[in-house]
C-alpha positions, 0 to 999 in steps of 0.5 A: 031748553026752549020749545024750538029745540024740544020740537027738533029733538021730538022729531029726532025721537020720531025718526029714531023710533022709525029706524028702530022699527025697521032695524028690528023687523030686519033683525027678526027676519034674519033671526027667522032665517038663522033658525030655519037654516038646514042643520047640515049647513049650520056652522058654515061661513054663511050661517056664521055671517047670518048669526053675526048680522042678527046679533049686530042688528040686536045691538043696533036696536039697543043703541037706538033705544039708548039714544032715544032715552038720552034725548028724552032725558035731555028734553026734561 
């Protein structure tokens, strides 16, 4: 791989890192909201949607990390 393509991939890794930070921050906020949801409202449709969103965001962060690792491996 030439230097130009490595530089382009390095930029992609930086973008992925930034995206992962943003998604992780939102995920943490959503987890806090779920954890602090009133007991009498847990199990409601809204609560379930909030839990699902947090789980989906966790998955997204994991996939972003996997993508970053794959790109870094390709750059070796």
